C-alpha positions, 0 to 999 in steps of 0.5 A, a space after each residue: 072911928 074907921 077900922 082902917 086908916 087908909 084910902 080905898 085901894 084895889 079889889 085886886 092886888 098883885 103881891 109885892 111886900 118890899 121892905 115893909 116894916 110892921 108899922 107901915 099903914 095898911 094903905 101902903 101894903 098893897 099896890 094902888 088901885 087897878 081897875 078890875 072891870 077888864 083885867 078880870 075878864 080875859 080882855 087885853 089892854 090896847 093903846 090909849 085904852 090901857 091908860 084909863 084902865 090901869 090908871 098909869 100903873 106899870 106892873 113889875 111882872 110885865 115883860 117877865 117870863 112866867 117863871 119870874 112872876 109871882 104865883 100868889 095874889 093878895 086880897 083884903 078880908 073883913 071879918 066880924 062877929 056880932 051877938 044880936 041878942 034876939 033883936 030883929 033889925 029895923 028896915 032902916 038899920 044902916 050897917 055901913 059903919 059896921 062894915 067899914 065901907 066908907 073908909 076902906 075897900 075889901 074884897 071878901 066879907 065873912 060875917 058871923 051872928 049869934 042869937 039872930 032869934 031869941 033862944 026860946 023853946 019854939 026857936 030851938 026845937 022848931 024850924 029856923 026862922 029864915 025870914 030874919 036871916 034873909 032880912 040881915 042879908 038884905 041889909 048887908 047887901 044894901 050897905 055893901 052896894 051903896 055908893 056915893 056920887 061926886 057930890 056925896 049923894 047916895 046911889 044904890 044898886 042891887 046885885 041882881 040888876 045887870 045894867 046897874 052892875 055895868 053902870 057902876 063897874 062890876 068890881 063895885 058889886 058884892 054878892 053873897 056866895 053862901 049863907 047858912 043859919 042854925 037856930 040863932 047862929 048865922 054865917 054870911 060870906 060876901 065877895 066882889 062879883 068879879 071874884 066869883 069866877 075864881 071861887 069854887 067848892 063852896 060848902 057849909 057844915 053845922 054842929 049843934 052843941 047846946 041842949 042835950 049836947 046837940 041842939 042848935 042853941 049853941 054850936 057852930 055854922 062853918 062855911 068853906 070855899 076855895 079862892 084860886 088854889 087856897 082853901 078858906 074856912 070860916 067858923 062862927 061859934 056860940 059856945 057855952 055861957 056862964 061865969 061860974 067856976 067850971 064853965 070854962 071847961 064847958 066852953 073848951 069842950 064845945 070848941 073841941 067838939 066843933 073842931 072834931 065834928 065839923 065835916 065838909 065834902 072831900 071829893 074834888 074830882 080827879 086827883 084833887 083832894 079837898 079839906 074835910 075838917 076845919 084844921 085841914 084848910 089853908 086859912 081859917 077864921 074862927 069867930 063868935 061869942 066864945 063866952 070866955 070870961 074874966 076870972 076875977 070877982 065881979 066887984 074887982 072886975 067892975 073897978 078895973 073896967 072903970 079904970 080901963 085897966 085892960 092889961 090886968 083884966 087880960 091877965 085874968 082872961 080865960 081865953 088868954 089863959 087857954 092860949 098860954 097853956 096850949 090846952 085849946 086852939 093850937 095854931 090859932 092866933 089873936 090880935 092884941 085886944 086894945 078895946 073895951 070888954 064887949 059884954 054886957 051892955 045895957 042895950 042902946 047905951 054905953 053903960 055896962 050892966 053892973 051887978 047891983 043893977 040886976 033885977 030880982 031873979 035876973 042873972 048877974 053878968 060882969 063885963 067880959 071880952 066874950 066876942 073874939 076873932 081867932 085865925 090861923 094859916 100861912 099867908 093870912 095876916 091880921 092888920 086890924 082888930 077892934 070893935 065899933 059903936 053899934 048899941 043894938 044889943 048887949 054885945 058890941 060887934 067885933 071886927 078884924 081886917 086881914 090880908 089873905 095871900 092866895 096861890 094861883 095855878 102853877 100849871 095853867 094860865 090864870 086869867 087875872 090881868 092876863 098874867 101868867 102865874 
C-alpha cells in the first residue's frame, strides 16, 4: 500500500492553504506541478517558453508587490526509521516501495537506521564499518534516482553524471547532503539537487549512551541543516532495550541525555546565530528504535495483538504514557498509531516471535511499537504515518510524510522562481 494516496506533485510548492479541511487529500494541499529546471536557476520565462515551463499554471503572486507576496515555501519531507538487526543488504535489494517513490514525490528524505552492523564487541569497540553504510547509501541513491519511461521500462542515472542529470531534468535527481554513522546507528539525508543551493550550515553530532554510558551501541546520530532561513534537525535514536520493570526509566534517561548532550556548531558568521541544541531548531524530527514497550504481561499482549485491539494496547504503551505525564519529549507530537506493532517478527515472515517459540537461553520478546517517529516545530505538519512490508529483520520500518513550511529571506530577493519573498 502506498504511503500517500496522491499523484506526484511539484518539487517546489508555493504556499497556499486556502480553506482546507483536515481530511483533504495530500494531493490537494499543494499547487500542481511546476517544472523547476528553470525557475530554480535565475532564468526568466519568455514568450512561448513560459507555456512549456509552467504547464499552464498561473501563480497568484505574479503582478503583486513584494509586500503582497508570501514569504514562505512548502516542501514535502519523507522520514523513516528502520532497525536492520545487523543484516547486511543484498546488492539487489529494491528500496522503492519503502521510499514510496512510485506513488509520491518528495523533496527531502531523512532516513534513520539502527543496527546496520551486529552489536558485538568487535563492532562496538572497534572502528565503524563504513562499507555497510556506503552500501545502504548506494541502494538509497539507486532507488531515488530510478525513473520510468512512458512504456514502463526502468531508467537509471547517477547523481554524479551531469549529462544524465540534464537528460532527465535536474529536479528529478536526488543527492545525499550528509550521512553519519556511529557503530550501528546511521543517519542519511537526501534532497533534490535543485535545493542544494538553498541548504547551508550542515552539521552532525553523535551521542553514545550504551555500555558504560558512552559507547555507541546505543545513542543517537543527529544531522542539522538550514533550508532557506528555517533550521531542521533530524535525530536518529537507539534507546535502551528491555521489557523488565524499570527499563522504561533507562530509556527516559537515554532520551534526556541525547537532548542535553547533542551539540552543533553555533557560529554563523556576522550577527547570525545558529541553533546549538536539538530543541533550539525550528523543526525537529526525532525517530528511531525508541524501544518503548507495552506494560502488560506477555500472554495478554499476545491475545490483544491477535485480536488487533490496538486501542487497549496503546493505552498501555510506555511512550504514550510518557507523553501523557509530560515527563519527557515536551513539545513533541506523534501521529495516530493505526498500524500493527513493529517488533518482534520472525525475519522474512509475517509471524511475531511469540514467547513460547523462544529457544532455550534466548530472550523472550512480546510485540511492541518500538519504532516511532516524533516531531515538533512551527510550520511542520504530519500528513501520514505508517509502516511498510519489508521483512528483512525482526523490525518493520516506520515512515511518515510531512509538509515543511520554510521561511525565505525578507531582506533580499530569493531566486526561487524569480519571485521576491
